[in-house]
DRENRONU-200777 format. One line per field, with one value per residue (C-alpha): residue number from 1; residue in one letter; x, y, z. Coordinates in Angstrom, 1 decimal, decimal comma, always signed. Layout:
DRENRONU-200777
n = [NUM; ...]
res = [a; ...]
xx = [X; ...]
yy = [Y; ...]
zz = [Z; ...]
This chain:
DRENRONU-200777
n = [1; 2; 3; 4; 5; 6; 7; 8; 9; 10; 11; 12; 13; 14; 15; 16; 17; 18; 19; 20; 21; 22; 23; 24; 25; 26; 27; 28; 29; 30; 31; 32; 33; 34; 35; 36; 37; 38; 39; 40; 41; 42; 43; 44; 45; 46; 47; 48; 49; 50; 51; 52; 53; 54; 55; 56; 57; 58; 59; 60; 61; 62; 63; 64; 65; 66; 67; 68; 69; 70; 71; 72; 73; 74; 75; 76; 77; 78; 79; 80; 81; 82; 83; 84; 85; 86; 87; 88; 89; 90; 91; 92; 93; 94; 95; 96; 97; 98; 99; 100; 101; 102; 103; 104; 105; 106; 107; 108; 109; 110; 111; 112; 113; 114; 115; 116; 117; 118; 119; 120; 121; 122; 123; 124; 125; 126; 127; 128; 129; 130; 131; 132; 133; 134; 135; 136; 137; 138; 139; 140; 141; 142; 143; 144; 145; 146; 147; 148; 149; 150; 151; 152; 153; 154; 155; 156; 157; 158; 159; 160; 161; 162; 163; 164; 165; 166; 167; 168; 169; 170; 171; 172; 173; 174; 175; 176; 177; 178; 179; 180; 181; 182; 183; 184; 185; 186; 187; 188; 189; 190; 191; 192; 193; 194; 195; 196; 197; 198; 199; 200; 201; 202; 203; 204; 205; 206; 207; 208; 209; 210; 211; 212; 213; 214; 215; 216; 217; 218; 219; 220; 221; 222; 223; 224; 225; 226; 227; 228; 229; 230; 231; 232; 233; 234; 235; 236; 237; 238; 239; 240; 241; 242; 243; 244; 245; 246; 247; 248; 249; 250; 251; 252; 253; 254; 255; 256; 257; 258; 259; 260; 261; 262; 263; 264; 265; 266; 267; 268; 269; 270; 271; 272; 273; 274; 275; 276; 277; 278; 279; 280; 281; 282; 283; 284; 285; 286; 287; 288; 289; 290; 291; 292; 293; 294; 295; 296; 297; 298; 299; 300; 301; 302; 303; 304; 305; 306; 307; 308; 309; 310; 311; 312; 313; 314; 315; 316; 317; 318; 319; 320; 321; 322; 323; 324; 325; 326; 327; 328; 329; 330; 331; 332; 333; 334; 335; 336; 337; 338; 339; 340; 341; 342; 343]
res = [m; q; v; l; l; k; r; h; v; g; d; l; h; h; y; n; h; r; k; m; k; k; p; l; l; i; s; i; l; l; f; l; a; g; l; g; t; t; i; v; l; l; t; s; g; n; n; l; n; k; t; e; s; q; k; p; l; v; l; s; m; t; a; s; v; k; i; p; e; s; m; f; f; a; g; e; k; i; t; f; d; r; y; d; k; y; e; r; m; d; r; e; l; n; s; f; t; y; f; h; s; t; t; l; l; l; l; k; r; a; n; r; f; f; p; i; i; e; p; i; l; k; q; q; g; l; p; d; d; l; k; y; l; m; v; i; e; s; s; l; d; p; r; a; v; s; p; a; k; a; v; g; l; w; q; f; l; q; s; t; g; k; q; y; g; l; e; v; t; s; e; v; d; e; r; y; h; i; e; k; s; t; v; a; a; c; r; y; l; k; d; v; y; g; k; h; g; s; w; s; a; a; a; l; s; y; n; g; g; q; t; r; i; t; t; a; l; r; e; q; r; t; e; e; a; l; d; l; w; l; v; e; e; t; t; r; y; y; y; r; m; l; a; i; k; q; i; f; e; q; p; q; q; y; g; f; i; l; k; p; a; d; l; y; k; p; m; e; y; k; k; v; t; v; s; h; s; i; p; d; l; v; t; f; a; q; e; n; e; i; t; y; a; q; l; k; d; f; n; s; w; l; r; s; d; k; l; s; n; a; s; g; k; t; y; t; i; l; i; p; t; k; e; s; l; y; y; n; k; r; e; h; p; k; v; h; n; p; a; w; v; v; n]
xx = [-23,2; -26,7; -28,1; -26,7; -28,3; -31,7; -31,5; -30,9; -33,6; -36,0; -34,9; -35,5; -39,0; -39,8; -38,6; -40,6; -43,8; -42,9; -42,5; -38,9; -37,2; -35,3; -31,8; -31,9; -33,2; -30,3; -27,8; -29,0; -29,1; -25,5; -24,5; -26,2; -24,5; -21,1; -22,0; -22,9; -19,6; -17,8; -19,8; -18,9; -15,2; -15,2; -17,3; -15,3; -12,1; -10,4; -7,8; -9,3; -5,9; -4,4; -7,3; -7,0; -3,2; -3,7; -6,5; -5,4; -5,5; -6,8; -9,5; -7,1; -3,5; -0,7; +2,2; +5,5; +6,1; +9,0; +11,8; +13,3; +16,9; +17,6; +15,9; +16,7; +15,7; +16,5; +18,8; +20,8; +20,9; +20,5; +20,9; +19,2; +21,7; +23,4; +21,7; +20,9; +19,6; +17,5; +16,0; +15,2; +13,5; +11,7; +10,3; +9,1; +7,7; +5,7; +4,6; +3,1; +1,6; -0,4; -1,0; -4,0; -6,0; -2,9; -1,4; -4,8; -5,3; -1,9; -2,7; -6,0; -4,4; -1,5; -4,0; -4,6; -1,1; +1,3; +0,1; +1,1; +4,4; +5,9; +6,2; +7,9; +10,5; +11,2; +11,4; +13,8; +16,0; +15,3; +14,7; +10,9; +11,4; +11,9; +8,1; +8,1; +10,1; +7,0; +4,7; +6,7; +7,1; +3,4; +1,3; +0,2; -1,7; -1,1; -2,1; +0,1; +1,9; +4,6; +5,3; +8,4; +6,1; +7,2; +4,2; +2,9; +3,5; +7,2; +7,3; +9,4; +10,4; +9,9; +13,6; +14,3; +11,3; +12,5; +16,0; +14,7; +12,5; +9,1; +7,1; +6,1; +4,0; +0,8; -1,3; +0,7; +2,7; +4,0; +5,2; +1,5; +1,7; +1,9; +3,9; +6,1; +7,0; +7,9; +10,3; +11,8; +12,2; +13,9; +16,4; +17,2; +17,7; +19,9; +22,1; +22,7; +23,2; +25,8; +27,6; +27,5; +26,9; +24,1; +20,4; +20,4; +22,5; +20,2; +17,2; +18,7; +19,7; +16,2; +15,1; +18,1; +19,5; +22,5; +24,9; +24,1; +24,6; +27,8; +29,2; +28,3; +29,9; +33,1; +33,2; +32,2; +34,7; +32,5; +31,3; +28,1; +25,2; +23,3; +26,2; +25,8; +24,7; +21,9; +18,8; +16,1; +13,7; +16,4; +17,7; +14,2; +13,5; +15,2; +13,8; +10,3; +10,7; +11,9; +9,0; +6,3; +7,8; +7,7; +4,0; +3,0; +4,5; +2,6; -0,1; -2,1; +0,9; +0,6; -3,1; -4,3; -7,2; -8,6; -10,9; -10,8; -13,8; -11,9; -9,2; -9,5; -10,1; -7,7; -9,1; -9,6; -9,3; -9,9; -6,8; -7,5; -4,4; -4,5; -2,0; -4,2; -5,4; -8,4; -10,0; -12,5; -11,7; -15,2; -16,7; -14,0; -15,0; -18,7; -18,0; -16,2; -19,1; -17,4; -17,5; -14,8; -13,9; -13,3; -11,2; -9,0; -9,0; -7,3; -5,3; -4,0; -1,2; -3,8; -3,4; -5,8; -9,3; -7,8; -4,9; -3,4; -0,7; +0,7; +3,6; +1,4; +2,9; +1,1; -0,6; -2,5; -5,6; -7,1; -10,9; -12,1; -14,6; -18,2; -17,7; -14,6; -16,4; -18,6; -18,1; -20,1; -21,1; -21,3; -17,7; -14,7; -11,8; -8,9; -6,4; -2,9; -1,1; -2,8; -0,8; -2,8; -6,2; -8,0; -10,8]
yy = [-48,2; -49,2; -48,9; -45,3; -44,4; -45,8; -44,0; -40,7; -41,3; -42,0; -38,9; -36,9; -38,4; -37,5; -33,9; -33,5; -34,4; -31,8; -29,2; -28,7; -25,4; -25,2; -24,6; -27,8; -29,7; -28,5; -29,4; -33,0; -33,3; -32,1; -34,6; -37,4; -36,3; -36,5; -39,8; -41,1; -40,0; -41,9; -45,0; -44,8; -44,4; -47,3; -49,7; -48,9; -50,1; -46,7; -45,9; -42,9; -41,7; -41,8; -39,8; -37,2; -36,8; -36,1; -33,6; -29,9; -27,9; -24,8; -24,2; -22,6; -23,3; -20,7; -21,3; -19,5; -17,2; -18,1; -15,7; -14,7; -15,5; -11,8; -8,6; -5,1; -2,0; +1,5; -0,2; -1,9; -5,7; -7,5; -11,3; -13,1; -16,0; -14,6; -15,6; -12,1; -10,8; -13,9; -13,8; -10,1; -10,4; -13,4; -11,5; -8,5; -10,3; -12,7; -9,8; -7,8; -10,9; -11,8; -8,3; -8,4; -5,3; -2,9; -4,2; -4,2; -0,6; +0,4; -1,0; +0,9; +4,2; +3,8; +4,2; +7,7; +8,8; +7,1; +9,1; +12,2; +11,0; +9,1; +12,0; +14,1; +11,4; +11,2; +14,9; +15,1; +12,3; +9,7; +6,0; +5,2; +2,5; +5,3; +5,7; +2,6; +4,6; +6,9; +3,8; +2,6; +6,0; +7,0; +4,0; +6,5; +8,6; +12,3; +13,3; +10,8; +11,9; +9,9; +9,8; +11,9; +14,5; +13,7; +14,4; +13,9; +11,3; +11,6; +12,1; +15,2; +16,5; +20,3; +21,1; +18,9; +20,2; +23,8; +22,8; +21,5; +24,6; +23,7; +26,4; +25,4; +27,8; +27,6; +28,3; +26,6; +23,4; +22,3; +19,0; +17,9; +19,3; +16,2; +17,8; +20,1; +17,5; +15,0; +17,5; +18,1; +14,4; +14,1; +16,8; +15,1; +11,7; +13,1; +14,8; +11,6; +9,6; +12,1; +11,6; +7,8; +6,7; +4,2; +4,4; +1,8; +4,3; +7,1; +5,1; +4,1; +7,8; +8,9; +6,7; +6,9; +10,3; +11,3; +11,8; +8,5; +6,5; +8,4; +7,8; +4,1; +3,5; +5,1; +3,5; +0,0; +0,3; -0,7; +1,0; -1,1; +0,4; -3,0; -4,5; -2,0; -2,8; -0,4; +0,0; -2,5; +0,0; +1,2; -2,3; -3,4; -0,3; -1,2; -4,8; -3,5; -1,4; -4,5; -6,6; -4,0; -3,6; -7,4; -7,5; -4,4; -5,8; -9,1; -8,9; -11,9; -14,1; -13,1; -13,5; -10,0; -10,0; -6,6; -5,5; -2,1; -1,0; -1,7; +0,9; +4,4; +6,8; +9,5; +12,9; +15,8; +19,4; +22,9; +24,9; +28,2; +30,5; +33,1; +35,8; +37,4; +36,5; +34,3; +35,3; +32,5; +29,2; +27,9; +30,7; +30,1; +26,4; +27,2; +29,8; +27,0; +24,6; +22,1; +21,5; +22,8; +19,1; +18,5; +21,6; +20,4; +16,9; +17,8; +20,7; +19,3; +21,9; +24,5; +24,1; +26,7; +28,0; +31,0; +32,0; +35,3; +35,5; +38,8; +38,4; +38,1; +34,7; +32,8; +29,6; +27,1; +25,5; +22,4; +22,3; +18,8; +18,6; +17,5; +14,4; +13,4; +13,5; +10,5; +6,9; +6,0; +2,3; +2,5; +3,8; +2,1; +4,2; +4,6; +1,8; +3,2; -0,2; -3,1; -5,6; -4,6; -5,9; -8,8; -8,2]
zz = [+19,5; +18,3; +21,9; +22,1; +18,8; +19,8; +23,1; +21,4; +18,9; +21,7; +23,5; +20,3; +20,0; +23,7; +23,3; +20,1; +22,0; +24,6; +21,8; +22,6; +21,6; +18,2; +19,6; +21,7; +18,7; +16,5; +19,2; +19,3; +15,5; +15,3; +18,0; +16,0; +12,8; +14,5; +16,0; +12,6; +11,2; +13,9; +13,2; +9,5; +10,2; +12,6; +10,5; +7,3; +8,8; +8,6; +11,2; +13,0; +14,4; +11,0; +9,6; +12,3; +11,8; +8,1; +8,5; +8,1; +11,2; +9,4; +6,8; +4,2; +3,2; +2,9; +0,5; +0,7; -2,3; -4,6; -4,6; -8,0; -8,6; -9,4; -10,5; -11,6; -9,7; -11,2; -13,6; -10,9; -10,7; -7,4; -7,0; -4,2; -3,7; -0,6; +2,6; +3,8; +0,5; +0,0; +3,4; +3,4; +0,0; +1,3; +4,3; +2,3; -0,7; +1,5; +3,7; +0,9; -0,8; +2,3; +3,6; +1,3; +2,1; +2,1; -1,2; -2,9; -1,9; -3,2; -6,6; -6,7; -5,6; -8,1; -10,9; -9,8; -8,8; -11,1; -14,2; -12,3; -10,8; -13,8; -16,2; -13,5; -12,8; -16,5; -16,9; -13,9; -15,4; -12,7; -13,1; -13,2; -10,5; -7,9; -7,8; -5,6; -3,0; -2,8; -2,5; +0,5; +2,1; +2,2; +1,0; -1,7; +0,8; +0,0; +3,5; +5,3; +8,5; +10,1; +13,9; +13,1; +11,4; +7,9; +5,6; +2,1; -0,6; -0,3; +3,5; +3,8; +7,2; +7,5; +7,4; +4,4; +2,6; +3,0; +2,0; -1,3; -2,1; -0,6; +1,2; +4,7; +6,7; +8,8; +5,7; +2,9; +3,2; -0,2; +1,2; +0,6; -3,0; -5,3; -8,2; -6,2; -3,6; -6,3; -7,9; -4,5; -4,0; -7,4; -6,5; -3,2; -4,8; -7,6; -5,0; -3,2; -6,4; -7,5; -4,2; -4,0; -7,6; -6,8; -6,5; -3,7; -1,6; -2,6; -1,5; +1,8; +2,4; +1,8; +4,7; +7,0; +6,1; +3,9; +6,8; +8,4; +5,2; +4,3; +7,7; +7,7; +4,3; +5,6; +9,1; +7,8; +4,9; +2,1; -1,1; -1,3; +0,6; +0,7; +2,8; +5,6; +9,1; +9,7; +11,9; +10,9; +9,3; +6,9; +6,2; +5,2; +3,2; +0,0; -0,1; +0,5; -2,7; -4,5; -3,3; -4,2; -7,6; -8,1; -7,2; -9,2; -12,3; -12,1; -9,5; -10,7; -9,9; -6,3; -6,1; -6,7; -9,2; -10,1; -12,9; -14,4; -12,4; -9,2; -9,8; -8,5; -11,3; -12,3; -11,6; -14,1; -12,9; -13,8; -12,7; -11,0; -10,8; -7,9; -7,0; -4,3; -0,9; -0,3; +3,0; +3,1; +1,3; +2,1; +0,0; -2,6; -2,9; -3,2; -5,9; -7,8; -7,3; -5,0; -1,3; +1,1; +1,8; -1,9; -2,2; +0,7; -0,5; -3,8; -2,5; +0,7; +0,7; +1,8; +5,5; +6,8; +6,0; +4,3; +2,0; +3,1; +0,4; +1,6; -0,9; -3,9; -4,8; -7,6; -6,7; -8,8; -7,1; -8,6; -9,0; -9,8; -12,7; -11,8; -14,0; -12,1; -8,8; -9,7; -10,8; -13,8; -13,9; -17,7; -18,0; -16,4; -15,1; -17,4; -16,7; -16,3; -16,5; -18,2; -16,1; -13,1; -14,3; -15,8; -18,2]
């Protein structure tokens, strides 16, 4: 071993005299460092094989998240002792815990949208927990579009949106309207709850369709929606809501550390009521001292560059205040839920 070491030292001296290039020098030094480590291990009496077997194969460790014994969702208790309920909750809670970028973004967006959604749920007489259905549906993206062409925060299909009172045309699509689509979703969920008497059945119907869940309950001869054999997407749906609720209520326990400045700020608006046509929304935006992009961003239900409004219907257009458009380093965004942040 000493002979090898002397040989490499001699080689290094030889290359230095030849003004060897830096990359080659670094390679030789790294080799010597590794060789030195080997010498230390051998001369110290350590068992090299044992050392290698105990060394982690990765640079970080991942721990499985503990599953709660039970929890409440929309006032209904679910216990995770049965194998299927435990394993489904285990899958979704671990998924959201380690799907870091997505879950982090959900927490940030919630600070903007929950203050709008929660009062509507309360006014409509629905459990507050149903806001998590919206989180799972759209990832809190007001402009989300699914492969099936369901759109908005609540992911309404065109036919269902119209059925529950939303206007859907080439110029106006109220499925993208935050407040109106929330009211429509509340009406839908109340209808299903009135039929089946459980919010779990209502939530599964929201994903799988009323007819499908009603038929499955009858054909599989059960009154418990969570006992149904359904397609995987619908089966996972309810447990994904449970998992995201669990993380939202105690994010630090799952490794999500945010400060108030990290959250997305709630916006403040001037409301402009119009009962006439707007032939050019670009001009309308400029007249209200915002860009066309900002107009569309906060009024995604406007689907064209004009609003014909031949019927003279009254619409309310949101114009963000100048102060809302900017983050102020001296002033943190208002925190909707103190549990989300550390100070």
